[in-house]
C-alpha positions in Angstrom: 413.0 296.6 27.6 413.2 293.3 25.7 412.5 293.6 22.4 408.6 291.8 20.9 409.4 288.9 18.6 407.3 291.0 15.6 409.8 293.9 16.1 411.3 295.0 12.6 415.2 295.0 12.3 415.4 299.0 11.9 413.6 299.2 15.5 415.7 296.6 16.6 419.0 298.2 15.7 417.4 301.7 17.3 416.8 299.6 20.4 420.7 298.6 20.3 422.0 301.8 19.4 419.5 303.4 22.3 421.0 300.9 25.0 424.6 301.7 23.7 424.3 305.3 24.1 422.7 304.6 28.1 425.4 302.2 28.5 428.3 304.4 27.9 426.7 307.5 29.5 426.2 305.6 32.6 429.6 304.3 32.5 431.1 307.6 32.2 429.0 309.4 34.6 430.3 306.7 37.2 433.9 307.2 36.5 433.7 311.4 35.5 430.4 312.5 37.2 427.7 313.6 35.4 428.7 317.4 34.9 432.1 316.2 33.5 431.0 314.1 31.1 430.3 315.8 27.9 427.9 314.4 25.4 430.6 314.0 22.5 432.3 311.8 25.2 429.4 309.5 25.4 429.3 309.5 21.4 432.7 308.5 21.2 432.1 305.9 24.0 429.2 304.4 22.3 430.7 304.6 18.7 428.1 306.7 17.5 427.9 310.2 16.4 427.1 313.4 18.4 424.1 313.9 16.4 423.0 310.4 16.9 423.1 310.6 20.6 421.1 314.0 20.4 418.4 312.2 17.8 417.7 309.8 20.7 418.1 312.4 23.9 417.6 315.9 22.6 419.3 316.9 25.8 422.2 315.5 27.8 419.6 315.6 30.6 417.1 313.6 29.1 419.7 310.5 28.9 419.1 310.2 32.5 415.3 311.3 32.7 413.9 309.1 29.4 413.2 306.2 31.1 409.9 304.8 29.8 408.2 304.4 33.3 405.3 306.6 32.3 404.2 305.1 29.6 405.1 301.8 31.4 402.7 303.0 34.1 399.9 304.0 31.7 400.2 300.5 30.1 399.9 298.8 33.4 396.6 300.9 34.1 394.8 299.9 30.9 395.9 296.3 31.8 394.1 296.3 34.8 390.3 294.8 34.8 387.8 297.2 33.7 385.6 296.7 36.7 388.4 297.3 39.3 388.0 300.5 41.2 390.2 303.1 39.8 392.4 303.4 43.3 393.1 299.6 43.1 394.3 299.8 39.4 396.7 302.6 40.0 398.0 300.9 43.3 398.6 297.3 41.5 399.8 299.2 38.3 402.3 301.4 40.1 403.9 298.4 42.0 403.7 296.3 38.7 405.7 299.1 37.0 408.2 299.3 39.9 409.0 295.6 39.7 409.7 296.1 36.2 412.1 298.7 37.2 413.9 296.8 39.7 413.9 293.5 37.7 414.6 295.2 34.4 418.3 296.7 35.6 418.7 297.4 39.2 421.8 298.7 38.4 421.0 301.1 36.1 418.2 302.1 38.2 420.1 302.9 41.4 422.8 305.0 39.2 419.6 306.9 37.5 417.8 308.0 40.9 421.4 308.6 42.7 421.9 311.3 39.5 418.4 312.8 39.9 418.8 312.9 43.5 422.2 314.8 43.3 422.6 316.7 40.1 420.4 319.9 40.4 419.6 320.6 36.5 417.9 316.6 36.6 416.2 317.6 39.4 414.5 320.4 38.0 414.1 318.6 34.6 412.5 315.7 36.3 409.3 317.5 37.1 408.8 318.4 33.3 409.0 314.5 33.2 406.5 314.2 36.0 404.7 316.4 34.0 404.2 314.3 31.0 403.6 311.2 33.0 401.1 312.9 34.8 398.8 314.3 31.8 399.3 310.4 29.9 398.1 308.8 33.3 395.2 311.2 33.5 394.2 310.4 30.1 394.1 306.9 30.9 392.5 307.4 34.1 389.3 309.4 32.3 388.4 306.3 30.4 388.2 304.3 33.5 386.2 307.0 36.0 384.2 309.2 33.5 386.2 312.3 34.5 387.9 314.8 32.0 391.6 314.4 31.4 391.7 317.8 32.8 389.3 317.3 36.0 390.6 318.8 39.2 389.8 315.6 41.0 391.7 313.6 38.9 395.0 315.5 38.5 394.8 316.0 41.9 394.9 312.6 42.7 397.2 311.6 39.9 399.6 314.5 40.9 399.3 312.9 45.1 400.5 309.2 43.7 403.3 310.5 41.6 404.6 312.6 44.1 404.4 310.3 46.4 406.3 307.9 44.0 408.9 310.4 44.1 409.4 310.9 47.7 409.5 306.9 48.1 412.3 306.7 45.5 414.5 309.6 46.7 414.0 308.3 50.3 415.3 305.1 49.2 418.5 306.7 47.5 419.0 308.9 51.1 418.9 305.5 52.5 421.3 304.0 50.4 419.2 302.3 48.0 419.8 298.6 50.1 416.1 298.5 51.2 413.3 296.7 49.1 412.3 299.5 46.9 408.9 297.5 45.7 408.5 297.4 49.8 409.0 301.2 50.4 406.4 301.9 47.1 404.0 299.5 49.2 404.2 301.3 52.4 403.7 304.9 50.2 400.9 303.8 48.6 399.2 302.9 52.2 399.9 306.0 53.5 398.2 307.6 50.2 395.2 304.9 50.9 394.8 306.2 54.6 394.6 309.9 53.4 396.6 312.5 55.3 396.6 311.5 58.6 400.1 310.0 59.6 
């Protein structure tokens, strides 16, 4: 993600280190496969210590799953006009977040989503990541709707959106990642807006 002009030197160095680890990891995953790439090899490729890798990413799975999109989505919802219906705010925020992911680094997004699709350990851990994103989004939407963050209706609505988004991304992977992801997500949100009628 681009750094803000007021970001401190320390923060910029941390961002550079994080990006170096990610670039090294994705390069090695592409060359050798996820399972055959140990963390110490990623550290050596990124020119950092293994402990530094674990400081940024507590587990190997986190290298792939820590993408920041949950917080970006929450920020995009917060940025929507106050009087906008919650459903429309979420729709526009989801589309803005997906566009950002595609524009930011499409090659990395393709590799990340392929890995989540193909590696069982990543698929299992991705549920934890989605649960964190759901809690964050519920908290943001609670302020817009007057519902409590733990309200059943709010939780079900957020789970439906995030689950549908995950299905859209997995379909994109299964179809070879050649179709426009924003278009797939737009159609997915249309299905949600219609309800459960196919």
